[in-house]
N, C-alpha and C positions, 0 to 999 in steps of 0.2 A: 532634638534639634540636628544632631549629627547623623542620623538616620534617614531624615527626611533631606537633609543637604546632599547626601550621598546620591539618593534616587534622583532629585532634581539634576544633580551634574550628570549623571549616567544618561538620562533621558535628553539633557540639553545636548549632549555629544550625538546621541543619536538623531536627534532634530536637524543638528547643523549639518551632519555627514549626509541624511537622506536628501535635503535641501540643494546640496551640493551635487549629488548624483542627479537630481531632476533638472537643476540649470544646465548642467553639461550635456543633457540629454537634448534639451531645447535649442542649445547654442551650437553643438556639433553634429547633432544628428537631424535637427530639422532645420537648421540654420535660421531659426525663427527669433528674431531680435525683440519683437514686442513681448513674448513671452518670457524670454531671457530677463528682460527688464523687470516682469512681474515678479519672477522667483528671486531676483536679487533684492527687489523691494520687501519681499517678505523675509529675506535673511536680516536685512537691515532692521526691520521692526521686531524681529524676533530678538536681536541684539538688545534693544531698546527696552523691550519687555525683561529679559533677564536683569537688565541694570536695575530695575525697580524692586528685585528680591533684596531683602534685608541681610543677606549673607554671603560672602565671596564663596561661590560653588568650589573653586578650585583648592582652596585649602581644605576641603572636605575628601578630595579624591584619594581612593585607596584601591587602585587597580590590583595591585599583587595579591590583595586580601579579598577581592570580589570572587564569590564562588560560581557566579554567573558566565565568567570568561571562558571556562572549562566545558561548557554546557554547548554542544553543537547538533543541530539536527541534520540529516542529509539533503533536506529541501534548501537548507542555507549554503551549501557547498557549490551547487551549480544551477545556472540558469538557462533555458531553452533557447532564450534569444533577448536582444535588447530591449523589447517590449517587457518582458518578465523582469529585467532589471529595473526599470523605471516604476513599473506599478508596485514592485516590492518596495521601494524607496517611498512611494506615495503612501502606501499601507503603514511603513514604519513611522513616517512623520506624524501621521495623525494619531497613531498609538503613543508616540512621545509626547506629543502636545497634551493629550488628554490626561496621561499620566502627571505630567509637570502641573496641570490646571488642578487636579484633585488634590495633591500634596501640598501646592502652594497655599490652598484654602487652610491649612494648619498654621500657617505663619500670620500672627496679628497684624492687622491693618495693612496689608499688603494687598496691591492693585494689580499684580501679575494675573491671578486667575481669569479675571475679566479680558485682560490683554490676549492671553493664551487661547482664550475660548475663540476669539476673532481670529486669531490667526489661523486656529485649526478650522474654521470654516472656509477661510481663503484657501488654505491648503487642499479642501475637498475639491474645490472647483479647479485648482491647477491640476490635481490628477485627474481629472476627469479630462480636461483639455488635453493634457499629454496622451491619455489613454486613445482619445479620438484621433490625434495627429499622428500617433507611432502606427497605428493600426494600418494605414495603407503602405508602409514600409514593407509589409508582409505579402502584398498582394502581388499576384502574378502579371508579368508583362507578356500577355498572349501575343503570338506573330500572326494568328490567322483565326478569326471568328466567323463562322457561318451563320447567319440568320435564316432559321428556316421557318417558312409559311406554307401551309398546304396549296394555296391557290398560285403560288409561283411555281410549283414543282410540276414537271412533266406527269401527266395523267393523275396528279394530285398525289402522287407516291412519295410522300414526305419520309418515310421511315426508310424506303431504299435510298433517298438523297443522303440521310443521316448515315447510313453504313457506308455510302461512298465516300463521305466526308471525312469519316473516321479513318478509313482505309487510306484515303489520300494524305493523311498527315496533318490536318487542322488540329489545334489544340484547345478550341473553344467553340462549343455551339450555343446559339441563342435560340430559344422557343418562342417565336412572335406569333401569336395567334389572338387577334382583337376580338373575334366574334363567337368564338367557341363557348359552350356553357362551361361552369367551373368542374363539374365532374368529368366531362371528357378533356378537358385541359389537364386535369391532374392525371388522369390515365396515361395521356401522351407524355407528360413531364416525368412520370415513374417509367415508362418504357425507356425514355430517352437516358435518363439516368443510368438504368441497368444495364442499358447498351454501352454507352460512353464511357463509363467510369473505369471498367477492366482495363481501357485502352489508354487511362489517363487524360481523356478530354474532359475540360471542365463543361459545365452546363449552367447556362444562365436562362432564368426565366424573364420574359419580359412583362413588367407592369405589376406583376402579381407576387408579393412576398408571401402569402398565405400558401399558394401552390408551389412556390419553391421550398419552403420549409417542409410541407408535408411530403414532397418528392423527395427530399433529400439532396437538392440541386446545390451547387457552389455559391450562387448569387442570384441577385434581382437585378433588372435593369430599369432605371426610371426616367422618363422624359420630363421637361420642364413643367408641364401640365399635369404628371401624375401625383401620386402621394408625396408629400416634401420627405427628402432624406432624414432628417433629424428624427421625424416621426416614425419612418420605417426602422431606424436604427433601434428606437426604444423598443420596437415590436420583436425584432429579431435579434437583438444583442449582437455578439461577435460571431453568430452561426452562420451568417451570409455574408458574402462579399456584395456591395452595393456600388452599382456604376449609375452615372447620371449623364445623360445627354447635353453637351454644351456647344454653343455656337460663338463663345466669345470670351475672354480671359476672364471677366467678371462672374460668368457662370462657373468657370473652372474653380476660381478662387472661394466662391460660395460653397461649391461640392467639396472643397477641401476642407474648409471651416466646419460643415456640417458632417464630416466622418466619412464621406465616400472613398471607394476603394479604386476607383478609376473613372476616366471620363470618356465618353463618346465624344469624338473631335469632328465637326463637320456642319453640313454638308461640304465635302470637298469639291465635288463635282455635280452637276444636274443629274435627277435619277428618275426613273419612272415608277420605282416602288413606292416612294412617299413624297409628295409635293411640298417643296420647300420654297417660301416665298424669296430667300437670300440664301446664295451660294457665298460661303466665306472662304473656301478653297484653301489650297496649300499655305497662303499667307498666314491664316489664324494656325495652322499646324507648326509652322516654324515659329511663331510667336509663344505657343503653348510649349515647344520644347525648349525655348530659352527660359519659359518660367518651371516647367517640367517636376512639380510636387507630387504628381500622380502618375501612375501608368495610364496608356491611353489605347483607344482603337479609332483610328482615322475610318471616317464612314461616309457614304454617299458617292454613288455613280462609279466606284472604282474597279477597274479591270487591269489587264496586263500591259495595256498601251498607256495608261497614266500613270503607272507606278513609278516610273522615274521621276517625275516631279515632286512625288511624296517622299523618296527616297532622299532626293536633293534637300528637301525640307527636315529631313531626319527622323522620318516615320520609323517607328518601332514595332507597331501592330495595326491591323487593318481589319475591318468587317466589312463583309460583303454578302449579298443575298441573291438577287435574281441572276447575275451572271455565273452563279453555280448551280441554285436551284432549278434554273430554266434550261441547263445545258443537257445536250444529249450524253455527255459523259462527265457528271460533276467530280469524279475523282481526278480526271485527268487535269480539269480546271483548276482544282485546288493544288495540285503538284506542280503546275506552271506558275501559280501565284507565288506559292512557296519558294521555288526555284528563282523567280525574278527577285 
């Protein structure tokens, strides 16, 4: 009984510590009151489960003689970022609850194993939610993304435009080709990645997570009528950033809950590139910035003349297409946009 009690006590401490780390992440890193309440409820129910054990665990605690306290791995002494901290806590929680569940089964007529099993399942779901919500915190807030389509480029020379855009200082390029067959789209995506990456420029592929994965791009961008973000996340894991087009805060909130890394915000102004029945304008951008849970790219009819309105609304990044692709001097336009 003494050995089982010590195991239960050690793992109860691990579980409590892990839940606290997870709760602090939801509270202070994410400002998520709902998720904080869910984790707090888990802690409360864990205490209830512990109370059903027929022994007082603290009476069997013997930290000075615990041989495991002196065993430490290098991976336990450092974390790359806050995501690693929280994910490690989630794993630690599930392991501790499983250990407690199994050893508690040796105690006669004890209801704790069944309670701990249900807590473990709830912990799995919380870990998944935290991982999904924290992923966007590592996303980049680009300043200027250029959407490149061959039909918008002078003489169709999209490669020359891409090189000019990189030289001009844009930090992101999205390849947007709706009608190309898959093999040609992949060829172009691979060329763009190989050309842009040495300059530190991110490459996003429109609509096609499969092409983005095969080309080694940084991410994929999805419209509201494209593949759903949760399904794409299942397909690509955390290998790709996922952007989602939004025209209202409800779309943005859904993108956030679905695990998107950034939002396209617009359309800001009328555009000839893609017909939009509703122009949401800078007012939506201002609302988005007040919410501000994901990086953004304001999009739609943007040029140097209308940038002041977006700056006033708090813009941090913009996406443009024809104003650069159709220019006689794409590099100069990029430089002018960045200067503004």
